[in-house]
N, C-alpha and C positions, 0 to 999 in steps of 0.2 A: 556109333556113339551112344551111351544112354541115352533114353529120351527124359525128356524135362520135367520136370518138375508140374504139379498140375495148379501152379499159382493162381491161374487166371482167373479161376472158378470162385478163389476166396478174394481176389484184390480188386477186382474188375468191376463188380455193383459201387463200389465207394468211387471209382473214379469215375464213375457217370454220372454219383450222386453229388458230389463235392464236390466246391468249388475249387481255384488255382491256390488262393490263399487259404483255405480250410486246409487242404491237404500238405501244403509245407507246412504250418499249424503242427502235423501230427509228424511227421516226417524230422523235425526240428532236431531231434534229439540225435538221430541215425544221417542227420547231415552234418550234423555237429561233430560226430565222431569222425565221418569220412572227410572230414577239414585236414588234418593232423596227419592221414596217413599219405596225402600228396609232398608233403616237406620232404625234400631229397635225403636229409641225414637222417630221421627217422624209417622211412623206407628202407635202406642201409641196411641201418642198424637191424630191423626185422629179416631182410633176408641174409643177415649173416647169421643170428640166430638160428635161422629155420634151414637154414646151408649146414650148420653143427645139428643140430636134430637129424637131419636126413642121415647124415655121414656116420653117426652113431647108428642108428638103426640099420644101414647099410650092411657095416662093417660087424655087426651084431648077429644076422643072418645064419642059420646054419647050411652047410653044403659045399662049403670051400675047398676048393683043391690042397693039400698039402703045398705048394708050392706059394701058392696067395693067401695063405691064411694068417704067416707070419707080417706080412704086410697091412694086411688089414688089419692086425691086432694091432701095431703100431701107430697106424691113423685116427685106430676106435680111440686108444687109450692117450693120445692129443687131441680128439676132439672131445672127448670127455673131459679133460682138464680144463681146456677153454669153454667150455661151456657151464662149468663150476664156477669159474674167473669172473663171467660176464652177469649171470642168474640174475644176481642183487643188481648188478645197473640195469638189467632188462627192465627188473621188476619196479624201479623209482620211474623206467622211464614213462611205461607203461601207466604207470598212475597219475603223471603229470601229463598224459595226453587225454586220459578221465575226466581231470578235472577241468581241464579246457577244452574240452568236450562238452561239460556239465555248463558249466560257465557261459560258452556261445548260445547252448539251448533257452538258457534264461532268456536270455533276449528279446524271446519272441514274445507278443502278447500273451498275457496270461487268459484273458479275457479269450481271444479268439482261438488260445486251444480249448480251455473248453465247450467254445461251442463246437467246433471240431470233432472234438471227442462224442458230444449230442449227436452229428449227426452222422457220427461213424455207428451207432449204434441203432438208431434209425432206419440207416441201410441194410442193416444187417437184418434187422426185424423186416424189412419189406422184402428184401432177399430167401429168405426162408418162409415168409408167405407165398410169395409167387411161386416157387418151387413145390410147395406141399398143394398149394388151391389151383394151381394154372397149369403149372406145365407137368406135375404130373398125370392128369387125366390124359393129354397129349401123346406124353409116354406112350402111356397104356396103347394106345390107338394107333402107334409106328407113324407120330407125329413128332417133329421136336419143333417148340418155337424158336426160329433165330435168332431173336432181339432179345432174350435176356434182359442185357441191361440196361436195354430201355425200356423194355417194362418196367422196370424198377421204379424209373423215375416215373415216368405217366402217371403209375398208382401212387408213388409219394407225392407229388405233385398235386394229384385232385383229393388226394385226403389233406395235403395240408392247405390248401387252398377253402376248403368247405369247415376249416379250423378256424376262429374265431380267435383265437388268443396268438395266430399265426403272425406276429406283430413284425413288420419287416421281413415278410415273405417273397413278397413281390421286387424290392429292392435285389434280395439274395437270386433271386433268377435271373436279374439281369447281370450276375456276373459271370465271367468265364468258366465254361466248366472244366475240370481238371480233364476230363478226356478228348480233351483238345490237345493236350501233350504229344498223343501219338497219332504215328502218323496215318493208320488207316483206320478211324474207331470202330466203321460199318465192319470192318475184315477181324478185328479184335473181337468185335462182340458176335459175331455169328461163330467162333473158332471157341469161343468163350463157353457159347450154348451148347455146342456141341459137347464139349466136354464135359460141360457138367451133367447131362444127358447120361455118357458113358459112366462118369461116377457112381450118381447117385443112383441109378434107373439099369444100368446094365447094357448101353445100347451098343450096335454098331459101331465103329472108329469110323468108315465113313455112311457117306449117304446112300440109297437105295431105294430099290422099288418098294419097300413094306420099311421104311424107314428115311422119311421126306421130313424136308425142311418145311416150318407154316408161319406165315408171315400175320402180323396181329392181325389187318384187316380180313386175313383170310380165316381168321383164330373163329369167329362164330357158326360159319358152314361145315366148316373141317372137322372143328371138335365138340362144338357145344351140341350143334344141331345133332349130330351124329348119338351124341351121347343122351342125349334127351331122349331119340327114337328107340335106342336099346332098351333104358328106364322102363319104356311105352311097353315097348315089345313086351318085357319080360313082367311088368306089371300082367299084363294081359293075356299070356300066359298060365297064371297064377289064377287068375278068375275062369280059364278057361276050365282048369280043374276044377273049379268048385261048381260049375256049372249056371253061371253065370251068363244071362241071355242077353243080347242083344239090345240098341236102341228098338224102342218103342212104336217110333212114326218112321216103317216104309219107306216114305218120301226124305226123308232126313237123308245128309251127302256121305257117304261111304257105312249106311247103317249098320252094317255088316262087319267092319270094321273097328280096330280098336281107336274107339274114343271116348274124348273126355266124359261124353253122358253114361256111358255105356259105367266107368268107373265110380262119378257120383250117382247114380241111382243102387249102386252094390252097395256104397258107404249110407245114403241116404234109407234103405231101407231098413226095414226090425228084422231082429234074429226070431224067424217063425219057429225054430227047432227050441233053441230058448224059451220061447214062450209055452209049446207043447210043456216041455217036460218040468215048468217049475210049477211048483207046490202053489196051492190054490189058498188067497188071503184069510185067513181064519173068519168067520161072520163077530161083526162087534155084540158084545154081553147085551141081555136086556137091561133096563136099568132096576 
């Protein structure tokens, strides 16, 4: 069977950040539209129309034998006739279903829907920033954070707690998160994190020696420390190419290695070459 579409990468951050009531408010129009589909008469009418449409498609396919072509031609003619005769009734039925769904969707509190839509935008912004600022450096090092959705919640929670205008935030966090509706939220989060790494970075489909998951408590040592050390080594290679010496104090710890004092000494030192080549200032004229 064909692989499933990567809907988790798009939908999973909202499940972790939004509350159950907010998710229901956002999905109210969709749920309202699926309600009439469960009615037996409506479901039977839709199956009948789909069957006629499929019969027309089958009988119109080329490459039939000389014996089956007349039979299929007659079946196709009858199917087209029935389809034309019920087209108006099917259209009226679908318009009635849409009107009933819209009426049911309006029963949801409008204020709750507005708040839920605001949370959708907040979760999207947090997800985008987490991928670009936090996950991308780890992906480049062969590590993929295994709890991206939980990371979005932690980042947005800390940000909202610092915001003095976030009234009622504590009560909102006390409500049930939408991810509790899943049977195994941890497994879903890990699968969504790996899928996000594949889609946005092109990583392997399965973990391996050069492509390992990293937990958030290991992120400072596995990613941040390695990134800082790599940047520091690159900076000191530039200083070596410029001929900058090491620390003046020979008793200092690791005085011949890459140190912060070496960088500060280079930044604080005057540009002697520019001083020698700069033209002398003209003498002031006598009064």
